[in-house]
N, C-alpha and C positions, 0 to 999 in steps of 0.2 A: 661693741662686740668684745667678748672676753676671750682670752687666749687659754687653750688647754695645755696642760703639761703632763706628759706621761712619765711614770716612775715605776721601776720594778720594786722599789721598797725604800725603807728608811736606812740610811747608813749609820747615822749617829745623831743623838739628841744631846745638846749641851745646855746646861742651865747655869746662868750667871746672874746671881742676885735675883731680880724679878723678871729677867728676860729669858725666854726659851728659843733656842736655835735648832731647827729640825733640818737635817741634810738629807736630800733625796738623792738616790742613785739609780743608775740603769746599768744593765749588764752589757759589757763591751762585746761587740761582735768580732773584735780583732785581738784585744789584749786577753791573755789567760794568766791565771794564778799558777803557783807551783804545783797545784793538783790537776792542772789542765782544764779547770773550769773557768768559764767566762769571768773576768775580773769586774768588780763593782766600781764604777766611775761616778764621781760627784757630778751632779747636774744642776741642782737648784737648792736654794736655801730659803726657808721660811723663818722669819723672826717675829715672835709675838709676845705679849705680855703673859706673865704666869697665869693670870686670871683667864685669859682667852684660851690658853693651852688646857686648863682644867675644864673649862666649859666644852672644848673639843673632845675631851675624854668621855663626857657624858654622851655626846652625839654619837661617837664611835661605839660606845656600849649598846646604845639603842639599835644601831645598824647591825651589830654582831647578834644581838637577841633576835632581830627579825630574820636574819639569815638561818639562825638555828631553828626558828619556828617554821620556817619555809622548807627546812630539810636540806638546805644547801651547804650547811656546815654542821658538824657533829660537836656536842659539848665534850670538852676534854674533862675527865674525872680529875680528882685531886692528884694526879700524877705529877711528879716533879717537873718543872719547867726547865727547858735548856737555858743555860747561863747566857746572858747577852754577850755579844762579842763585836769587835770592831770589824770582823770580817763578814761580809754580806755574801751570799744569802744564808 
């Protein structure tokens, strides 16, 4: 039996040499940030080789494409993307 882990998102991705660490976070029902929004709390880390991470990107791209084709997501035009930040969400 496998265990499922819920995450509201990724808090940080760290790359050291050929190892990728992905930190998953969930929004706290209790702790709030300075803006009054729920604070992102570290929950779980996945550590994988760079090769596995790159393979995962391809799988995520396929899933994203399927969601766009199904009309569940809209493709964003070449609009500027928001800069990644250590603050989630």
